TIGU-406435 format. One record per residue (C-alpha): residue number from 1; z, y, x. Coordinates in pm, 1 decimal, always signed. Each point is the difference from the previous one (the first is absolute). Layout:
+-----+----------+----------+----------+
|   k |       pz |       py |       px |
+-----+----------+----------+----------+
| NUM |        Z |        Y |        X |
...
+-----+----------+----------+----------+
//
This chain:
+-----+----------+----------+----------+
|   k |       pz |       py |       px |
+-----+----------+----------+----------+
|   1 | -10251.4 |  -4620.9 |  -1147.7 |
|   2 |   -342.8 |   -101.8 |   -136.6 |
|   3 |    -18.3 |   -298.0 |   -233.8 |
|   4 |   -145.6 |   -280.8 |   +209.2 |
|   5 |   -271.5 |   -212.9 |   -164.6 |
|   6 |    +78.4 |   -362.8 |    -77.9 |
|   7 |   -348.8 |   -151.9 |    +31.6 |
|   8 |   -240.9 |    -32.3 |   +292.8 |
|   9 |   -257.9 |   +203.9 |   -190.8 |
|  10 |   +259.5 |   +267.2 |    -69.4 |
|  11 |   +107.7 |     -2.2 |   +363.7 |
|  12 |   -360.9 |    +52.7 |   +109.6 |
|  13 |    -36.7 |   +296.3 |   -236.2 |
|  14 |   +332.6 |   +140.8 |   +116.2 |
|  15 |   -111.1 |    -18.4 |   +364.2 |
|  16 |   -335.4 |   +162.3 |    -77.5 |
|  17 |   +185.4 |   +288.2 |   -165.4 |
|  18 |   +223.7 |    +38.7 |   +304.7 |
|  19 |   -297.3 |     -3.8 |   +237.0 |
|  20 |   -204.0 |   +247.0 |   -205.8 |
|  21 |   +299.8 |   +228.7 |    -53.2 |
|  22 |    +87.0 |     -2.2 |   +369.7 |
|  23 |   -349.7 |   +117.7 |    +85.3 |
|  24 |     -9.1 |   +263.4 |   -272.5 |
|  25 |   +344.8 |   +143.8 |    +71.3 |
|  26 |    -63.2 |     +1.0 |   +375.1 |
|  27 |   -322.0 |   +195.1 |    -46.4 |
|  28 |    +95.3 |   +236.6 |   -281.7 |
|  29 |   +379.0 |    +24.1 |     -3.4 |
|  30 |   +231.9 |    -37.8 |   -296.3 |
|  31 |   -135.7 |   +287.7 |   -207.5 |
|  32 |   -360.7 |    -74.4 |    +89.1 |
|  33 |     +2.7 |   -374.2 |    -66.1 |
|  34 |   -162.9 |   -107.4 |   -324.3 |
|  35 |    +94.8 |   -301.3 |   -207.9 |
|  36 |   -361.5 |    -22.9 |   -119.9 |
|  37 |   -124.5 |    -50.7 |   +357.1 |
|  38 |   +273.9 |   -247.8 |    +78.0 |
|  39 |    -59.8 |   -226.5 |   -300.1 |
|  40 |   -375.8 |    +14.2 |    +54.1 |
|  41 |    +38.7 |   -103.8 |   +363.9 |
|  42 |   +251.8 |   -269.1 |    -98.7 |
|  43 |   -226.3 |   -133.6 |   -276.7 |
|  44 |   +270.8 |    +28.4 |   -262.0 |
|  45 |   +113.5 |   +250.2 |   -262.8 |
|  46 |   +266.6 |   +264.9 |    -50.8 |
|  47 |   +203.2 |   -219.4 |   -234.7 |
|  48 |    +35.7 |   -265.2 |   +268.4 |
|  49 |    +92.9 |   +253.1 |   +266.7 |
|  50 |   +259.7 |   +166.3 |   -220.8 |
|  51 |   +142.0 |   -340.6 |    -97.3 |
|  52 |    +64.3 |    -76.7 |   +366.2 |
|  53 |   +100.9 |   +341.6 |   +133.3 |
|  54 |    +90.4 |   +228.4 |   -290.4 |
|  55 |   -178.0 |   +317.0 |   +113.7 |
|  56 |   -174.3 |   +162.0 |   +296.0 |
|  57 |   +321.6 |   +121.7 |   +162.7 |
|  58 |   +155.5 |   -346.6 |     -3.6 |
|  59 |   -325.3 |   -150.3 |   +123.5 |
|  60 |    +15.4 |   +233.5 |   +298.7 |
|  61 |   +364.2 |    -94.7 |    +56.1 |
|  62 |    -97.7 |   -366.6 |    +16.9 |
|  63 |   -284.3 |    +75.0 |   +241.0 |
|  64 |   +207.9 |   +224.2 |   +222.7 |
|  65 |   +302.4 |   -230.3 |    +21.0 |
|  66 |   -231.3 |   -290.7 |    +75.0 |
|  67 |   -149.7 |   +200.4 |   +287.0 |
|  68 |   +347.4 |    +62.9 |   +143.4 |
|  69 |    +81.5 |   -368.4 |    -31.5 |
|  70 |   -313.1 |    -87.0 |   +192.3 |
|  71 |    +76.2 |   +227.6 |   +293.3 |
|  72 |   +364.4 |   -112.2 |     +0.2 |
|  73 |    -88.3 |   -368.9 |     +1.5 |
|  74 |   -324.9 |     -3.5 |   +197.1 |
|  75 |   +128.4 |   +230.1 |   +275.4 |
|  76 |   +367.9 |    -89.6 |    +43.6 |
|  77 |   +194.7 |   +216.7 |   +238.5 |
|  78 |    +96.3 |   -119.3 |   +346.7 |
|  79 |   +267.1 |   +244.5 |   +114.8 |
|  80 |     -7.6 |   -155.1 |   +347.1 |
|  81 |   -363.6 |   +105.1 |    +29.7 |
|  82 |    -60.7 |   +307.6 |   -213.2 |
|  83 |   -316.0 |    +70.9 |   +198.4 |
|  84 |   -152.3 |   -329.0 |   -112.4 |
|  85 |   +109.8 |    +69.2 |   -358.4 |
|  86 |   -181.8 |   +334.8 |    +10.7 |
|  87 |   -317.2 |   -169.3 |   +125.5 |
|  88 |    +17.9 |   -260.5 |   -277.3 |
|  89 |    +38.3 |   +280.5 |   -253.1 |
|  90 |   -308.0 |   +168.7 |   +149.9 |
|  91 |   -195.2 |   -322.2 |    -51.0 |
|  92 |   +121.0 |    -35.0 |   -357.9 |
|  93 |   -118.4 |   +352.7 |    -79.7 |
|  94 |   -344.6 |   -100.1 |   +130.3 |
|  95 |     -2.4 |   -305.7 |   -225.8 |
|  96 |   +135.9 |   +175.4 |   -308.6 |
|  97 |    -62.7 |   +376.0 |     +8.2 |
|  98 |    +44.0 |     +6.3 |   -376.6 |
|  99 |   +371.2 |    -70.1 |    +39.4 |
| 100 |    +48.0 |   +316.9 |   +203.5 |
| 101 |   -196.5 |   +202.6 |   -252.5 |
| 102 |   +224.8 |   -127.4 |   -279.9 |
| 103 |   +308.5 |   +115.0 |   +190.1 |
| 104 |   -162.6 |   +337.8 |    +60.4 |
| 105 |    -82.7 |    +49.8 |   -367.0 |
| 106 |   +361.5 |    -86.6 |    -82.6 |
| 107 |   +118.2 |   +266.5 |   +243.1 |
| 108 |   -244.0 |   +260.4 |   -136.1 |
| 109 |    +41.0 |    -65.8 |   -371.3 |
| 110 |   +350.5 |   -134.7 |    -42.2 |
| 111 |   +239.0 |    +48.0 |   +289.8 |
| 112 |    -91.5 |   +302.6 |   +215.8 |
| 113 |   +328.9 |    -18.3 |   +189.1 |
| 114 |   +277.4 |   -242.9 |    +81.6 |
| 115 |    -45.4 |   -377.5 |     -2.1 |
| 116 |   -334.1 |   -139.2 |   -110.7 |
| 117 |   +159.3 |   -258.6 |   -229.9 |
| 118 |   +323.0 |     +1.1 |   -198.2 |
| 119 |    +65.7 |   -365.1 |    +83.4 |
| 120 |    -19.8 |    +73.2 |   +373.2 |
| 121 |   +284.7 |   -240.0 |    +85.6 |
| 122 |   -214.5 |   -294.6 |   -106.7 |
| 123 |   -269.8 |    +95.2 |   +249.5 |
| 124 |   +193.9 |   +159.4 |   +284.9 |
| 125 |   +352.8 |   -137.4 |    +24.0 |
| 126 |    -97.2 |   -307.1 |   +202.3 |
| 127 |   -201.1 |   +222.4 |   +236.7 |
| 128 |   +290.1 |   +237.7 |    +50.0 |
| 129 |   +238.6 |   -287.6 |    +60.0 |
| 130 |   -234.9 |   -150.0 |   +259.5 |
| 131 |    -35.5 |   +334.4 |   +179.8 |
| 132 |   +375.4 |    +60.6 |     -4.6 |
| 133 |    +63.8 |   -345.7 |   +146.3 |
| 134 |   -256.4 |    +63.0 |   +274.5 |
| 135 |   +167.8 |   +333.2 |    +72.1 |
| 136 |   +340.7 |   -164.4 |    +23.9 |
| 137 |   -145.5 |   -248.8 |   +249.2 |
| 138 |   -148.0 |   +286.1 |   +205.1 |
| 139 |   -360.8 |    -91.8 |    -70.6 |
| 140 |    -86.2 |   +309.3 |   -207.1 |
| 141 |   +100.5 |   +357.1 |    +73.2 |
| 142 |   +286.5 |   +163.8 |   -186.3 |
| 143 |    -69.5 |   +196.4 |   -316.4 |
| 144 |    -12.7 |    -33.1 |   -376.0 |
| 145 |   -173.0 |   -335.7 |    -67.8 |
| 146 |   -186.1 |   +155.5 |   -293.4 |
| 147 |   -140.1 |   +278.2 |   +218.9 |
| 148 |   -110.7 |   -249.4 |   +262.6 |
| 149 |   -168.6 |   -215.3 |   -263.4 |
| 150 |   -171.5 |   +305.2 |   -153.2 |
| 151 |   -124.9 |   +116.1 |   +339.6 |
| 152 |   -145.3 |   -341.3 |    +92.4 |
| 153 |   -176.9 |    -28.1 |   -335.5 |
| 154 |   -137.3 |   +353.5 |    +36.7 |
| 155 |   -132.2 |    -80.7 |   +347.2 |
| 156 |   -165.2 |   -315.7 |   -132.3 |
| 157 |   -181.8 |   +216.2 |   -257.4 |
| 158 |   -153.2 |   +238.6 |   +255.8 |
| 159 |   -349.7 |   -135.7 |    -76.3 |
| 160 |    +67.4 |   -113.3 |   -356.2 |
| 161 |   -210.3 |    +94.8 |   -305.4 |
| 162 |   +225.5 |   +300.5 |    -58.5 |
| 163 |    -19.7 |   +139.2 |   +353.3 |
| 164 |    -65.7 |   +373.5 |    +19.1 |
| 165 |   -185.8 |    -59.5 |   +325.6 |
| 166 |   -196.8 |   -326.2 |    -14.4 |
| 167 |     -3.8 |   -298.1 |   -235.9 |
| 168 |    -84.6 |   -328.5 |   +170.2 |
| 169 |   -194.2 |   -281.5 |   -165.2 |
| 170 |    -30.9 |   -371.0 |    +68.1 |
| 171 |   -371.7 |    +50.8 |    +73.1 |
| 172 |    +66.6 |   +179.5 |   +326.9 |
| 173 |    -48.3 |   -190.1 |   +329.7 |
| 174 |   +279.5 |   -233.7 |   +109.5 |
| 175 |    +46.6 |   +184.0 |   +327.8 |
| 176 |    +75.1 |   +322.0 |   -188.8 |
| 177 |   +274.1 |   -172.5 |   -197.1 |
| 178 |   +138.7 |   -162.5 |   +312.8 |
| 179 |    +21.1 |   +339.2 |   +169.4 |
| 180 |   +192.3 |   +143.6 |   -293.7 |
| 181 |   +229.0 |   -303.0 |    -18.8 |
| 182 |    +84.3 |    +36.7 |   +368.7 |
| 183 |    +74.6 |   +371.7 |    -39.8 |
| 184 |   +206.1 |    -58.8 |   -314.7 |
| 185 |   +194.7 |   -280.0 |   +165.8 |
| 186 |    +80.7 |   +212.2 |   +305.0 |
| 187 |    +97.2 |   +306.7 |   -204.9 |
| 188 |   +227.1 |   -189.9 |   -238.0 |
| 189 |   +163.6 |   -187.8 |   +284.6 |
| 190 |    +61.6 |   +326.1 |   +184.4 |
| 191 |   +137.4 |   +171.6 |   -310.7 |
| 192 |   +232.6 |   -281.9 |    -98.9 |
| 193 |   +125.7 |    -87.1 |   +348.2 |
| 194 |    +57.2 |   +352.3 |   +135.3 |
| 195 |   -327.9 |    -23.2 |   +196.6 |
| 196 |   +155.7 |   -196.6 |   +284.1 |
| 197 |   -133.3 |   -344.3 |    -73.9 |
| 198 |   +337.1 |   -117.3 |   -133.7 |
| 199 |   +189.7 |    +47.4 |   -323.3 |
| 200 |   +317.8 |   +155.1 |   +130.9 |
| 201 |   +145.7 |   +265.8 |   -230.3 |
| 202 |     -9.2 |   +358.3 |   +123.3 |
+-----+----------+----------+----------+
//
C-alpha cells in the first residue's frame, strides 16, 4: 500500500498525484503513461511521487484499486433489483468514464483472461452472497451467481467508453439516457427473472 502523507500539504500533493495519474493512465494505459506528465500535472516532482508510491506499476495499482473501491461503494448491489443496479452502473460510467478505461487497460496489459483482479473476493463476495440469497428466496433466476453478476455488469456497459458499438457521454440529451435506462432496466429484469416478470427459477 502507498505511504500516506501525514500533513495537510502532503495530503494535497498526494491527491493531486492520484488525480493526475488517473487521467494519464486512463488516456494512455500502463505502458503509455509517463511519470514526467503526471508530476507536471500534479505540480510536484518524481522524488515525491516515488516516496508515496514506489514506482509507476504500484502507482497504477493504487489508482486501479481505488477505482474498484469507488464503483463498489458508490454503486452498491441490490440483488432484489438487479435492473436498478445496472442502471446505476450505467450512470456511474457516464460520471466517471476514466474508471472503465482503467479496467480496460488492466485487461489489455495485465490480465487478458480470467478474473480482472487477484483480490476478487474483496470486491465480489458480498455481491455473490446477495445474489445467492435472492435466488434462494426465488427473486432471481437460478444459475451461477458469478455468471449472473457478470452478465448484469456486461449489460450495464453496453454504451460504456469501451463499447465496440457506441460510447455514450454525459453531454447527450437527457431523453436519450432515459431511453437507454428504460431498455437496460427491461432487459436486465427479463434476463434475471426468466423474462416472465417474476424471479422464479427455471
